[in-house]
N, C-alpha and C positions, 0 to 999 in steps of 0.2 A: 504493500500500500504506500510505501515511501518512494517508490520508483516514479520517475517523471517521464511521461510519454512526449515524444516530439515526432513530427512528420519526417519521414526519410527524404533525402534529397531527390528531387524529381517529382514529388507528390504535392499536389495543391488541393486544398479543401475549399469549396465555395458553394454558395447557393446558386442553383441553375434555374432561372425563371422558366425556360422552355420545358424543363423536366418537372417543375414545381416540387423540387426537393434538393437536398444537399447532394453533392457529388464529390468524388475524389478523382482528380485528373492526374494522369501520369503519361509519359511519352507514348506508350503503346495503346492507350485507351482511356476509359472512364468507368468508374464504379458508381452506380446509382445507389444511394443509401436510403434505408427506411428511416422513419422518424426517430426511433431510438438510437440508431447508429449515428444519425446526424446530430442529435442532441449531445451525445457523448463526445464526438469528435469536435463539436463546436467549442468544447471546453479545453481542448488540447492547445496549449500555447507555448510549450517547451519550458515553462516555469512551474506550473501547477503539478503537484504529485497526484497519484491516483486517489489518495484519500481526500485531497482537496476537491478534485473533480466530483467524487462521490458526494461530498458534503454539499457542493453547489447544486448538484442535480436533485438531491433529496430536499433541499430548500425550494427548488423550482417545482418539483412534483411531489408534494407531501403525501398525496393519496397513494403513491406507489409503495410506501414503506421503505424498508431497507434495500438499497440498491448496490451495496458493496460487492456482493458475489457476481451479479450480472455485469456491472461495469468492469470489474477486474477481469472477468472471463472474456468479455468482448475485446478488451485491450490486449489480452494475451493472444486472442485470435487475430487481431489486427497486426500484432507483431509477427505472428507466424506467416501472415500474408505479405509481410514486408512493407506494410503501409506506414507503420510507426516503429520507432525504436524506444525501448524502455531503459532509461539509465538510472 
């Protein structure tokens, strides 16, 4: 939970009006993100730890309850996909 995610070089996260969702752009293509993935990656700034991201999301979505396991799991998957690096 103390690790800090940041986007890997070559990846750019942005809102795409034509897709009406957040996307992750990279030289070979684009990943269209669902709402949850977009909300998590919107918090990735290279300075916030996973714990801080969880805290911010739990404040933003209090009805969701504890998000620690889901957020940490998604970020591990994003790291496995080489979208982010966790330092």
